[in-house]
N, C-alpha and C positions, 0 to 999 in steps of 0.2 A: 504494500500500500504506500502511495506517495505521501510525503509529509503534509501536503495541503489537504488531502483526503482524510488523513489521520486527525488533523486539527479540527476538521469539520465534524468528524465522528464524535470527538470528545465534546464538542459543543452540543450535539444532539443528545448525548448521554446526560449532560448536565440538566437538560429539560425534562427528563423522565420523572414520573411520579414514583413514590416509594414502592407501590405494587409492581410497576413496570421494571424498576431496578431489581427487585427481588426475582421476578420472572427471568430477567436477563442473566442474573447470576446463576440461576438454575441451568439455563441453556449453556452458559460457559463452562460450568462444572461438568455437565454431561459431555461436552466436547473434550474436556481434559481426560475424562475416563475413556472416551473412544480412542484418543491419541495413545494413551497408555496401553490399551488392549491391542490396538493395531501394531504398536511397537513390539509387543511380545510376539505376535504372530509373524511379523516380518523380521524378527531379530536375526535369523540365520540367512537373510538375503534370498536371492533367487533360488527356486527349487532346482535340484541337480538334474531332475528328469521329469518328463511328462507323467502325471499320475495315471493316465489312461493307456498310453501305448509304450511307455518306458523310454522314449527317445530322449537323448540328451541335447538335442538341438532345440533350445528354448530361448525365446526373446521376449523382452518387455512389450506390453501391448495395452498401454493406457491404465486406467484405474476405475474402480466401481465400488461403491459402498465403503469408501475409505481404504480399500485394499488394492495393492498393485496387482494388475492382471498380466498374465503371460500367454504367449501363443506358441504352440508346438509346431515346428516346421515339418514334423513327420506326419501327424494326423490332422493338422490345421485346426485343432480344437483349442479353445482358450480356457484358462483356469486361474485360480488364485491360491494363496497359501493355505486355505482351508479345504480346498477340493480334495476329496478322498479321505478326509478326517471325520471323526464323529461329530464335529461341530459345524460341518458344512451345512449351509442354508439356515442355520439358526439366526434369529433376529435379536434385536435389543442388545447389541454389543456393549453399550455403556454399563450394563448390569453384570457382565461376565466376571469381572474381578470380585464383585460382591457375591456372586454365586460361588466363586472359588473360596471366598472367606467363609461362606456358609458350610461348605464341605470341610474346610479346615476345622471349623468349630463343631462339626458333627451334629448339626441341629436337625430336627425332624422336618418332614415335608411341609407340615402346616406352618412351622416357625420360619422356614426358608421362604415360603410364599409371602408371609407377612413382611419379612425383612426386605424382600426384593420387590414387593408390591406387584406380584404377578399371580395368576390363577394357580391353584394347587396342581392342576394337570400340567401346567408349564413347568412348575418347580419339579415335579416328578420326572418329566421328560428330560429336563436339563440335567438332573442328578445322574441319570443313567447314561446320557451322552458324555458327560464329563468323566464318568468312571469307566467308560468302555476301554480305554487304553491303559490307565493305571492298573486295572485288574489283571492285565497280561504281564505285568512286570514283577518278577520274583526271582529268587536265586536259582541259577542253573547248575551250580556246583557248590557243595559244602566242603570245607577243608578242616584238617586237624581233628579236634574233638567235636563231634556233632551230637545232637540230642533229637529224639523223635518221640512223639506221644500222640495219642488220639484224643480228640474232644468231640462232643456230640451236640447237634442242634436239632430241636424238634421240627419234624417235617411240617411245613406250613403251606397252605393254599391261599394265603392272605391276598385279598383283592379279587379272588376268583368267584364266579357265580356258578350256581348249580352244583353245590357240594353234595356228596352222598352221605353227609353226616351233619350234625348240628354244629353251627359255627362256634368256635371257641371265643372266650372273652379275650380282651386285649392281652397279648403276651401268651396266654393260654398255658395249658399243661397237658401232658400225655394222658391217655386213658389208662395206661398201665404204668406201674412204678418200675424204675430201673430201665435197663436197655431193652429196646424192642424195635420192631420194624418202623415205628413212628420216629425213631431217632436217626438222623443223618450223620454218618461218621466223617469226620474231617481229620486228616493226618497233617500234623504240623511238624516240620523238621527245621532245625536251626543250629548254626554253629556258633562258636564263641565270639566271632567277629560281629554277630548280629544278622548275618545273611539268613534269610528266612524263605521257606516255600511251604505252601499248604495245598492240599488236594482234597476235593470232595470225592469220597469213595463210593462206588456203586454198592459195595458190600464190605463188611469188616472181615475180610478173608486174606489168606496168605498171598494169593495171586494178585489181588489188587494192591497190596502193600509192596510187593516186589516190583510191580509195574511202576509205581510212583517213586520208590526210593532208589532203585538201581541206577537211573540216569544221574541222580544227584550225588552219589557216593563213589569217589575214586577208591581204589583198593587199599590205599594207605589211610583211609579215614577210620577213626575209632568212634563207634556209635553207641551212645548210652540210651537205654530205654528203661521203662518201669518194670521189666521182667515179664511182660505179657508173653504168653506162649506163642501166640500168633505172630507177634513182632519178632520173637526169637527165631522162629522157623523161617521167616522172610529174610532176616539178616544172615542166617546161615546159608541160605541159597544164594544171596548176593555175594558172599565171600569176604565181607569186611570184618574187622575185629569188633566183637560185641562186649559191652560192659553192662549187664543187667543190674538195675538197682532195685532191691526188694524194699520199697518204701513202706509197704504194709507191715513189714517186720521191724520197722523203726530204723532201718539203715538208709541214710540219705546221701552219704558221700563215701566213695571208695578211693583210698590212696590220696585223699586230699584234692583230687581233680575231677574224678568221674562222678557226675551227678546229672539230674534232669531239672535242676532248679531254673535254668535259663528258659527252657521251653515251657515249663509249668507257669512261670511268671508271665510269659507271653500269652498263654492260654487264658490266664486270669484277667489280664488287661483287655483281651479281646472280648471275653464274656461280659465284663463290666461295661465296656463301651457299647456293645451291641444291644444291651438291655434297654437303653433309652428309646429304642425304636419299637418296643412292645411287640416283638416278633417280626421276623424277616421272611418274606416269601422265599421258599426253597429255590425257585427258579432264578432269584436274584442274589442268592447267597454268595456266589463267586464274586459278584461286584462288591459286596460289602466286605468280604475278606480282603480283596485287593485294595479297597479304600483304607481299611485299617492298616494294612502293610505299609501303605504310602505314608500315613500319619506316624506310624511307629518308627519308621526309618529315621525320621527327623525330630523325634520327640524331645531330644536333648537340646536342640537349638531352635525349634519352632519352624513350621512349614510356612513359607511365604506364599500368599495367593498368586503372585506372578509365576512362581515355580509350578504350582498346581495347574494353572491355566496352560502353561507350556507343556506339561505332561498330557493334558487333555487333548491338545491339538497334535500330539505326536512329536513335539520338539524335544531336543535334549535339554534337560533342566538340572540344575544343581539343587538338591534338597538341603536347604539351610534355614 
């Protein structure tokens, strides 16, 4: 803007009423949030390849909705930094950082909708779009001394219609005490560096445990478990060193280093965190597990909303 135009604009602003100034400030604040959001999306510059055909012959091609657009010389299609990501075609970008804050704070759908001033259906859709990529991020290998344990979540058809049983109260409880087919087994594996992976198992059996653990455990890994016979059989088949801890007999640590306190503490944090949602639908359980892993990785320093937004669009982010 030229100096003369800038001077005239300031003269116009001086004539605004209090209400008009308040409205203008709101517009300017929204613009700042758009700039911050777009800056995160564009942080890594031009995409390396076309998200549709994979061609690396990509050129800039104007902008739209505040985002740089690109054109592929291979397929002649245009795209932006969100194309092919879970956030593609979502609107209301000024609210995205606030959505990331809501995820960081672990608020319910209702509270998120109130905070963002959007419909509950929008808050629900945004939650699962933002969690689509973080839920895929977990440890691929565990090193040194690792721990494994199973935890269980009540099977839930929350939100579904046409149930073949009477709906449970919020949170609910199983019809039978103890473990049963109503309980969904989740295997949690974690090493002493904090690298964590968890798996929703089809059944609490040896074959499922071997399939989940074998890719995680190099042969020089030492795995500590709670002495479960099924876990012991799975570890034997995998071929790594096993250190069972008979916690029920009062023995919690062997040789000062072998224990399952690390994974048990993670399980406890997970259960306490997930309780606020009064039951999680089983079909979305993997999203909530991934959401908690993301939060837990940065629990000592705090997860920044910008980093969470970067994860949601598939960008490399530092969890700090």
